[in-house]
C-alpha positions in Angstrom: -38.4 192.3 110.4 -39.0 192.8 106.7 -42.3 191.8 105.2 -42.3 188.4 103.5 -43.4 188.1 99.9 -46.0 185.7 98.9 -46.2 183.9 95.6 -48.8 181.6 94.0 -47.7 178.1 93.8 -48.9 176.8 90.4 -48.8 173.2 91.6 -51.1 173.5 94.6 -53.0 176.7 94.0 -52.1 177.9 97.5 -50.8 181.3 98.6 -47.4 180.4 100.0 -44.3 182.0 101.5 -41.7 182.8 98.9 -38.1 181.7 99.3 -36.2 184.5 100.9 -32.8 184.4 102.5 -32.9 180.6 102.9 -36.5 180.4 104.1 -38.9 177.9 102.6 -42.6 177.9 102.0 -44.5 177.2 105.1 -41.9 178.8 107.4 -43.4 179.7 110.8 -41.8 182.4 112.9 -40.3 180.9 116.0 -42.0 182.4 119.1 -40.2 184.9 121.3 -39.7 183.4 124.8 -40.6 186.5 126.6 -43.4 187.8 124.4 -46.9 188.5 125.8 -49.4 185.8 124.8 -52.5 186.6 122.7 -56.1 186.1 123.6 -59.4 186.3 121.8 -60.6 189.7 120.6 -64.2 188.8 121.6 -67.4 190.2 120.0 -67.3 193.6 121.6 -64.2 195.4 120.0 -65.0 198.9 118.7 -62.3 200.8 116.7 -62.1 204.5 117.1 -62.3 204.8 120.9 -61.4 208.4 122.2 -57.8 209.2 123.0 -58.0 209.4 126.9 -56.6 207.8 130.0 -59.8 208.0 132.1 -62.4 205.7 130.7 -65.0 206.1 133.5 -68.3 207.7 132.4 -69.1 211.2 133.7 -70.5 211.1 137.2 -69.2 207.5 138.0 -69.0 207.0 141.8 -67.9 203.4 142.1 -64.6 201.7 142.7 -61.6 203.2 140.9 -58.9 201.0 139.4 -55.6 202.1 137.9 -54.2 200.0 135.1 -50.6 200.8 134.1 -47.4 199.3 132.8 -44.7 199.4 130.2 -44.8 198.2 126.6 -41.5 196.7 125.5 -40.3 195.8 122.0 -39.7 192.2 121.2 -36.3 192.3 122.8 -38.0 192.7 126.1 -35.9 195.7 127.1 -36.5 198.6 124.7 -39.6 200.7 125.6 -42.0 200.8 122.7 -42.5 204.5 122.2 -45.7 206.0 120.7 -47.5 202.7 120.2 -51.2 202.8 120.4 -52.8 201.1 123.4 -56.5 200.5 123.2 -58.3 199.2 126.3 -62.0 198.2 126.9 -64.1 196.3 129.3 -67.7 195.7 130.4 -69.4 198.0 132.9 -70.4 197.0 136.5 -73.8 195.8 135.0 -72.0 193.2 132.8 -72.6 195.3 129.6 -70.3 196.7 126.9 -71.0 200.0 125.3 -71.3 198.9 121.7 -73.4 201.8 120.3 -73.1 205.1 122.1 -70.9 208.1 121.1 -69.5 208.1 124.7 -67.6 204.9 124.3 -68.1 204.1 128.0 -65.3 202.0 129.5 -63.3 202.3 126.3 -60.3 204.4 125.6 -57.0 204.7 123.7 -53.6 206.4 124.2 -50.1 206.6 122.7 -47.5 205.3 125.1 -45.1 207.8 126.6 -41.7 206.2 126.4 -43.5 202.8 126.5 -45.5 203.6 129.5 -49.4 203.7 129.7 -51.9 204.4 132.4 -55.7 204.1 132.4 -58.3 204.9 135.0 -61.2 202.5 135.1 -63.1 200.3 137.5 -62.8 196.6 138.6 -64.3 194.5 135.8 -67.0 191.9 136.6 -67.8 188.4 135.2 -70.6 188.0 132.8 -72.4 185.1 131.0 -70.1 183.5 128.4 -73.1 183.4 126.0 -76.6 184.8 126.3 -78.6 182.6 128.7 -75.6 180.6 129.7 -74.9 179.8 133.4 -71.2 179.7 132.6 -69.4 183.0 133.3 -66.4 184.5 131.6 -64.0 185.6 134.3 -63.7 189.3 134.9 -61.2 190.7 132.4 -59.9 193.7 130.6 -59.1 193.8 126.8 -56.1 195.3 125.1 -55.1 195.9 121.6 -51.5 197.3 121.1 -50.2 198.3 117.7 -47.3 200.2 116.2 -44.5 200.3 113.7 -42.4 197.2 113.1 -44.0 195.1 115.9 -46.8 192.5 115.5 -50.2 194.0 116.7 -51.1 192.3 119.9 -54.7 191.4 121.1 -54.8 190.1 124.6 -56.7 190.1 127.9 -55.8 190.2 131.6 -57.7 188.3 134.3 -57.9 188.9 138.1 -56.1 186.5 140.5 -58.5 184.4 142.6 -61.4 184.6 140.2 -63.4 181.4 140.7 -64.5 181.4 137.0 -60.9 181.0 135.6 -60.7 177.2 135.9 -63.7 176.7 133.7 -62.9 179.3 131.0 -60.9 178.0 128.1 -59.1 181.3 127.5 -58.2 182.1 131.1 -57.4 178.6 132.1 -55.0 178.1 129.2 -51.3 177.9 130.1 -50.8 180.8 127.7 -52.8 183.0 130.1 -50.7 182.2 133.2 -48.7 185.4 132.9 -51.8 187.5 132.4 -53.5 186.7 135.6 -52.8 189.7 137.8 -53.5 190.9 141.3 -55.0 194.1 142.6 -53.1 196.2 145.2 -54.7 198.9 147.2 -53.1 202.3 147.8 -53.5 204.6 150.8 -56.2 206.4 149.0 -58.2 203.2 148.7 -57.9 203.0 144.9 -56.9 199.7 143.4 -54.0 199.3 141.1 -52.8 196.7 138.5 -49.4 196.6 136.8 -49.3 194.8 133.5 -46.1 195.0 131.4 -46.2 193.8 127.8 -43.5 192.4 125.5 -44.4 192.6 121.8 -43.4 190.2 119.0 -41.6 190.8 115.8 -43.8 191.9 112.9 -44.6 189.0 110.6 -47.0 189.8 107.8 -47.5 189.0 104.1 -47.2 191.5 101.3 -49.9 194.1 100.8 -51.0 192.4 97.6 -51.9 189.3 99.6 -54.2 191.2 101.9 -55.9 192.7 98.8 -56.3 189.2 97.3 -57.8 187.7 100.5 -60.0 190.5 101.8 -63.7 190.6 101.0 -67.0 188.9 101.8 -67.2 185.1 102.0 -70.3 183.0 101.9 -69.8 180.2 104.4 -71.1 176.6 104.4 -73.6 177.5 107.2 -75.0 180.4 105.0 -73.4 183.0 107.2 -71.5 185.9 105.8 -67.9 186.5 107.0 -65.9 189.6 106.0 -62.1 189.5 106.1 -60.5 193.0 106.2 -57.1 194.4 107.0 -56.5 196.4 110.2 -52.9 197.3 110.8 -50.9 194.0 110.3 -53.9 191.9 111.4 -56.7 190.2 109.3 -59.9 191.1 111.1 -63.0 188.9 110.9 -66.5 190.4 110.9 -69.1 187.7 111.2 -72.6 188.6 110.2 -71.7 192.3 110.8 -70.0 191.8 114.2 -66.2 192.1 114.6 -65.2 188.7 116.2 -61.4 188.3 115.8 -58.1 189.8 114.7 -55.9 187.2 113.1 -52.1 187.4 112.7 -50.2 185.6 110.0 -48.6 182.4 111.0 -47.3 181.0 107.7 -48.4 178.2 105.5 -51.3 180.2 104.2 -52.7 180.5 107.7 -53.9 183.3 110.0 -54.5 182.6 113.7 -56.0 184.3 116.7 -56.8 183.6 120.3 -57.9 180.1 121.3 -56.1 179.1 118.0 -59.0 180.5 115.9 -57.7 179.7 112.4 -58.5 180.8 108.8 -56.6 179.1 106.0 -56.9 180.3 102.5 -56.5 178.6 99.1 -56.5 180.0 95.6 -58.5 177.8 93.4 -57.6 177.1 89.7 -60.7 179.0 88.6 -59.5 182.1 90.3 -61.8 181.9 93.3 -60.5 182.1 96.9 -61.5 179.5 99.4 -61.2 179.7 103.2 -61.4 177.1 105.9 -62.3 178.4 109.3 -61.8 176.7 112.7 -63.5 178.5 115.5 -63.7 177.5 119.2 -66.5 179.0 121.4 -65.8 180.0 125.0 -68.4 177.4 126.2 -66.2 174.3 126.4 -66.7 171.5 124.0 -68.3 173.6 121.2 -66.5 174.6 118.1 -67.2 175.4 114.4 -65.4 174.2 111.3 -66.7 175.9 108.2 -65.6 176.5 104.6 -66.4 179.5 102.4 -65.9 181.0 99.0 -65.2 184.7 98.4 -68.5 186.1 97.1 -67.5 189.8 96.9 -64.1 191.6 96.7 -63.3 195.2 97.3 
């Protein structure tokens, strides 16, 4: 899909979708029936993981889990060759490797004719927030990116996990196709098969990313950085990468759990953002506004 071009609407001050081939401002791409649904990025994504299929640390002696599948383009049939598949998860002690040069339990690979395969271990549940008694279900994170397809951020969950019903991400109807079972082979190793169908690329013009990216001072005094990564708008909140947002139309970028950032160009040249954020502990959310305080 060709990139859409944005224009500034002088009457509203909004960045809006230009008329193109009969499309009107505010057009939203209709969803693909078969496409794999998105999920939250979470606060533990690290770009730059090593290119490798085995993400177990040296000397690991625990349970081995093989995660494999095929990545298809948006037609649901054509293998997505040479796309980048990034995978990460917590370790058996409920921890993510956020700092070491080893990138433990993190890896990336280019798909071979759409196929991928990682060697890891069974993920475990961990507290949804520090000190919380609510656990996030065991899960594995994916980011899949490549030419002419919308970057995908998603997660898979394990069938039978008792924490799924109380987790807003895993219990969402959108996650139903991402709850997978583990099968055991003759060698005792577990295996998961997870096939993915991508969505058509739908992004604004490069100039819009340049206009929106930068540091924003929010109404709660926090600092949020919006920056481009592939065809996504990444959100770094107080120095921590929290979400990757895809363009939806109508000046709005969205992520998992319907995390939303809507931008407006003000008459004085400033850029305003309204952010709607849902935390994984049910019943808690954030609605903040911010003004760009520093641009690149």
